[in-house]
ZAKOL-39767 format. One record per residue (C-alpha): residue number from 1; residue in three letters; x, y, z. Coordinates in Angstrom, 1 decimal, always signed. Example, Ala and Ser with C-alpha at 12.3 -4.5 7.8 and 13.67 -1.06 7.14 Angstrom:
residues 2
  num  residu       u       v       w
    1     ALA   +12.3    -4.5    +7.8
    2     SER   +13.7    -1.1    +7.1
END
This chain:
residues 246
  num  residu       u       v       w
    1     MET   +49.4  +158.4   +91.4
    2     ALA   +52.8  +156.9   +91.7
    3     SER   +56.0  +159.3   +91.9
    4     PRO   +58.1  +159.3   +88.6
    5     VAL   +61.1  +158.9   +90.9
    6     VAL   +59.8  +155.4   +92.0
    7     PHE   +59.4  +154.3   +88.2
    8     ALA   +62.9  +155.6   +87.5
    9     ALA   +64.3  +153.6   +90.4
   10     ALA   +62.3  +150.4   +89.2
   11     GLY   +63.5  +150.8   +85.8
   12     GLN   +67.2  +151.0   +87.0
   13     VAL   +66.9  +147.9   +89.1
   14     GLY   +65.2  +146.0   +86.3
   15     GLY   +67.9  +146.9   +83.8
   16     ASP   +70.7  +145.8   +86.3
   17     PHE   +68.9  +142.5   +86.8
   18     PHE   +68.5  +141.5   +83.2
   19     LYS   +71.8  +142.8   +82.3
   20     GLU   +74.2  +139.9   +81.3
   21     ARG   +76.8  +139.3   +83.8
   22     GLU   +80.5  +139.1   +82.7
   23     SER   +82.8  +136.3   +83.7
   24     GLY   +84.6  +138.6   +86.2
   25     THR   +81.3  +139.0   +88.2
   26     LEU   +80.4  +135.3   +88.4
   27     PRO   +81.2  +133.3   +91.5
   28     CYS   +84.4  +131.2   +91.1
   29     GLN   +82.5  +127.9   +91.0
   30     ALA   +80.5  +129.1   +88.1
   31     ASN   +83.6  +130.4   +86.1
   32     GLU   +85.6  +127.6   +84.2
   33     ASN   +88.6  +129.9   +84.0
   34     HIS   +89.2  +129.4   +87.8
   35     LEU   +91.7  +126.6   +88.6
   36     PHE   +90.9  +126.5   +92.2
   37     CYS   +88.0  +128.1   +93.9
   38     PHE   +88.9  +128.8   +97.7
   39     ASP   +85.4  +129.9   +98.6
   40     TRP   +83.9  +126.6   +97.4
   41     ALA   +86.8  +124.6   +99.1
   42     ARG   +86.1  +126.4  +102.4
   43     GLU   +82.4  +125.8  +102.1
   44     ASN   +82.6  +122.1  +101.1
   45     ILE   +85.7  +120.8  +102.7
   46     ASP   +83.6  +118.7  +105.2
   47     ARG   +82.3  +116.5  +102.5
   48     TYR   +85.8  +115.0  +102.2
   49     GLY   +85.7  +113.6  +105.7
   50     THR   +84.1  +110.4  +105.2
   51     PRO   +85.7  +109.5  +101.9
   52     THR   +89.1  +110.1  +103.5
   53     GLN   +88.3  +107.8  +106.4
   54     GLN   +87.0  +105.2  +103.9
   55     HIS   +90.3  +105.5  +101.9
   56     LEU   +92.4  +105.2  +104.9
   57     GLU   +90.6  +102.1  +106.2
   58     ILE   +90.9  +100.3  +102.8
   59     VAL   +94.6  +101.2  +102.5
   60     LEU   +95.5  +100.1  +106.0
   61     LEU   +93.6   +96.8  +105.8
   62     SER   +95.0   +96.0  +102.3
   63     VAL   +98.6   +96.7  +103.2
   64     VAL   +98.5   +94.9  +106.7
   65     ILE   +96.9   +91.9  +104.9
   66     GLY   +99.2   +92.0  +101.9
   67     PHE  +102.3   +92.3  +104.2
   68     ALA  +101.4   +89.4  +106.4
   69     ILE  +100.9   +87.1  +103.4
   70     ALA  +104.0   +88.3  +101.5
   71     PHE  +106.1   +88.2  +104.5
   72     ALA  +105.1   +84.6  +105.4
   73     LEU  +105.8   +83.6  +101.8
   74     ALA  +109.2   +85.2  +101.8
   75     LEU  +110.2   +83.5  +105.1
   76     PHE  +109.0   +80.1  +103.5
   77     ALA  +111.0   +80.7  +100.4
   78     HIS  +114.0   +81.8  +102.2
   79     ARG  +114.2   +78.4  +103.9
   80     THR  +113.1   +76.3  +100.9
   81     ARG  +115.0   +77.8   +98.0
   82     TRP  +112.9   +76.0   +95.4
   83     ALA  +109.9   +78.0   +96.3
   84     GLN  +111.4   +81.4   +95.4
   85     PRO  +110.9   +81.4   +91.5
   86     PRO  +107.3   +80.0   +91.4
   87     LEU  +106.2   +82.4   +94.2
   88     LEU  +107.9   +85.4   +92.5
   89     ALA  +106.2   +84.4   +89.2
   90     ALA  +102.7   +83.9   +91.0
   91     THR  +102.8   +87.2   +92.9
   92     GLY  +104.1   +88.8   +89.5
   93     VAL  +101.1   +87.6   +87.6
   94     LEU   +98.7   +89.0   +90.1
   95     TYR  +100.5   +92.3   +89.8
   96     THR  +100.1   +92.6   +86.0
   97     ILE   +96.4   +92.1   +86.0
   98     PRO   +94.8   +95.5   +85.2
   99     SER   +93.1   +96.9   +88.4
  100     ILE   +89.6   +97.5   +86.8
  101     ALA   +89.7   +94.1   +85.2
  102     PHE   +90.7   +92.4   +88.6
  103     PHE   +87.8   +94.3   +90.4
  104     PHE   +85.2   +93.1   +87.9
  105     LEU   +86.5   +89.5   +87.8
  106     LEU   +85.9   +89.4   +91.5
  107     LEU   +82.4   +90.9   +91.4
  108     PRO   +80.6   +87.6   +90.7
  109     VAL   +82.3   +86.0   +93.7
  110     THR   +82.6   +88.8   +96.3
  111     GLY   +80.2   +91.4   +95.1
  112     PHE   +80.4   +95.3   +95.2
  113     GLY   +81.9   +96.8   +98.2
  114     ARG   +84.9   +97.0  +100.3
  115     ASP   +85.7   +93.3  +100.4
  116     THR   +86.5   +93.2   +96.7
  117     ALA   +88.6   +96.3   +96.9
  118     ILE   +90.6   +94.8   +99.8
  119     ILE   +91.3   +91.5   +98.2
  120     VAL   +92.5   +93.1   +94.9
  121     LEU   +94.6   +95.7   +96.7
  122     SER   +96.1   +93.1   +98.9
  123     ALA   +97.2   +91.0   +95.9
  124     TYR   +98.8   +94.0   +94.3
  125     THR  +101.2   +94.5   +97.4
  126     LEU  +102.4   +90.8   +97.5
  127     GLN  +104.8   +91.3   +94.6
  128     ILE  +106.4   +94.4   +96.0
  129     ILE  +106.7   +93.3   +99.6
  130     TYR  +107.8   +89.7   +98.8
  131     ARG  +110.5   +90.7   +96.4
  132     ASN  +111.9   +93.4   +98.7
  133     THR  +111.8   +91.0  +101.7
  134     MET  +113.6   +88.3   +99.8
  135     LEU  +116.2   +90.9   +98.5
  136     GLY  +116.9   +92.2  +102.1
  137     LEU  +117.5   +88.6  +103.3
  138     ASP  +119.6   +87.5  +100.5
  139     ASN  +121.8   +90.4  +101.0
  140     VAL  +122.8   +89.5  +104.5
  141     PRO  +126.4   +88.6  +104.4
  142     ASP  +127.4   +85.1  +104.9
  143     SER  +130.2   +86.0  +107.1
  144     VAL  +127.7   +87.7  +109.5
  145     LYS  +125.4   +84.5  +109.7
  146     ASP  +128.5   +82.3  +110.1
  147     ALA  +129.7   +84.6  +113.0
  148     ALA  +126.3   +84.1  +114.5
  149     ARG  +126.5   +80.4  +114.2
  150     GLY  +129.9   +80.4  +115.9
  151     MET  +128.3   +82.2  +118.8
  152     GLY  +125.9   +79.3  +119.2
  153     LEU  +122.8   +80.8  +117.6
  154     THR  +120.3   +78.4  +116.1
  155     ASN  +118.8   +79.0  +112.5
  156     ARG  +115.7   +80.5  +113.8
  157     GLN  +117.6   +82.7  +116.2
  158     ILE  +119.8   +83.9  +113.3
  159     LEU  +116.7   +84.6  +111.2
  160     TRP  +115.1   +86.8  +113.8
  161     LYS  +118.1   +88.3  +115.6
  162     VAL  +120.5   +88.9  +112.6
  163     GLU  +118.9   +88.4  +109.2
  164     LEU  +115.6   +90.2  +109.6
  165     PRO  +117.2   +93.2  +111.5
  166     LEU  +119.7   +93.7  +108.6
  167     ALA  +117.0   +93.3  +106.0
  168     THR  +114.8   +95.9  +107.6
  169     PRO  +115.8   +98.8  +105.2
  170     GLU  +114.6   +96.7  +102.1
  171     ILE  +111.5   +95.6  +103.8
  172     ILE  +110.5   +99.1  +104.7
  173     ALA  +111.4  +100.2  +101.2
  174     GLY  +108.9   +97.7   +99.9
  175     LEU  +106.4   +98.8  +102.3
  176     ARG  +106.8  +102.4  +101.2
  177     VAL  +106.3  +101.6   +97.6
  178     ALA  +103.5   +99.2   +98.2
  179     THR  +101.6  +101.7  +100.4
  180     ALA  +101.9  +104.6   +97.9
  181     SER  +100.7  +102.4   +95.1
  182     THR   +97.7  +101.2   +97.0
  183     ILE   +96.7  +104.8   +98.1
  184     ALA   +96.8  +105.7   +94.4
  185     ILE   +94.8  +102.7   +93.2
  186     THR   +92.3  +102.9   +96.0
  187     THR   +90.8  +105.9   +94.0
  188     LEU   +89.4  +103.4   +91.6
  189     VAL   +87.4  +101.3   +94.2
  190     VAL   +84.5  +103.9   +93.6
  191     LEU   +83.8  +101.8   +90.5
  192     ILE   +82.7   +99.0   +92.8
  193     SER   +81.0  +101.1   +95.3
  194     ALA   +83.6  +100.9   +97.9
  195     GLY   +83.8  +104.7   +98.6
  196     GLY   +87.0  +106.4   +99.2
  197     LEU   +88.3  +109.7   +97.8
  198     GLY   +87.3  +108.4   +94.2
  199     THR   +83.8  +109.5   +94.9
  200     GLN   +85.0  +113.1   +95.0
  201     MET   +87.4  +112.8   +91.9
  202     TYR   +85.1  +110.8   +89.5
  203     GLY   +81.8  +112.1   +90.7
  204     SER   +82.6  +115.7   +90.2
  205     ASN   +82.3  +118.0   +87.3
  206     PHE   +85.4  +117.7   +85.3
  207     ASN   +84.9  +121.3   +84.1
  208     PHE   +85.3  +122.3   +87.9
  209     PRO   +88.7  +121.1   +88.9
  210     THR   +88.6  +122.3   +92.6
  211     ALA   +87.0  +119.2   +93.8
  212     ILE   +89.5  +117.0   +92.0
  213     LEU   +92.4  +119.1   +93.2
  214     ILE   +91.3  +118.8   +96.8
  215     ALA   +91.2  +115.0   +96.6
  216     VAL   +94.5  +114.8   +95.0
  217     GLY   +96.0  +117.2   +97.8
  218     ILE   +94.5  +114.9  +100.5
  219     ILE   +96.0  +111.8   +98.5
  220     ALA   +99.4  +113.5   +98.4
  221     LEU   +99.4  +114.3  +102.1
  222     MET   +98.4  +110.7  +102.9
  223     VAL  +101.4  +109.4  +100.9
  224     LEU  +103.8  +111.8  +102.6
  225     ALA  +102.4  +111.0  +106.1
  226     PHE  +102.8  +107.3  +105.6
  227     ASP  +106.2  +107.7  +104.0
  228     LEU  +107.4  +109.8  +107.1
  229     LEU  +105.9  +107.1  +109.4
  230     PHE  +107.9  +104.3  +107.7
  231     LEU  +111.2  +106.2  +107.6
  232     THR  +110.8  +107.0  +111.3
  233     THR  +110.0  +103.3  +112.1
  234     GLN  +113.2  +102.3  +110.1
  235     ARG  +115.3  +104.7  +112.1
  236     LEU  +114.0  +103.3  +115.4
  237     LEU  +114.4   +99.7  +114.2
  238     THR  +118.0  +100.3  +112.7
  239     PRO  +119.7  +102.5  +115.2
  240     TRP  +123.2  +101.2  +114.1
  241     ARG  +122.8  +102.8  +110.7
  242     LYS  +123.0  +106.2  +112.2
  243     VAL  +126.5  +105.6  +113.6
  244     ARG  +129.1  +106.9  +111.3
  245     PRO  +132.4  +105.4  +111.2
  246     ARG  +135.4  +107.6  +112.3
END
């Protein structure tokens, strides 16, 4: 016959087991009152590796392609003044198309995936980079260009040795804005199965903000890293701006 002590211990365990747990005893991922769950973040941070890499690849390809096209258009418009208004209007129209609508308009042509995302995101960078490049070139003083001609420089040499170096701050400023905007919009490419950090933001439970906050933090660090890179590049390309007149 079993000992009464055994039955008492079993009764105590059963009572504790079936007792309703309070919110303070729940793990943080099961408690909606927790804004950020460090335990969950530590255990699941590895799941953000591939989405971050996908995000970076899409951003880099989009900005590089957009810059190449916008820069070429700006140089063309700089030499043929009549092309400036239509090119500005055309890039402006592309920029005003809502991103989700732009994605789905291209789906019948390019299908789901990264190609559609890169085309749309590259189109969004055109207006910003083109306008800032034109602004930088137009702000080069005529006296500086006249002095360069007096030294025997051709128009091509003036463009590459005088105008573009002086326009570098405006060009870099356009790249900074375009890159930050592209990083943000890339979160939406999850809607067309292109991956990125949007998979962790829109695929998570909105009642559990930790997953979203981690993705937002990575995006913010990405923006800061690119911004620092562009500022450093600008300082290296424009050393004369660090010289202060006495």
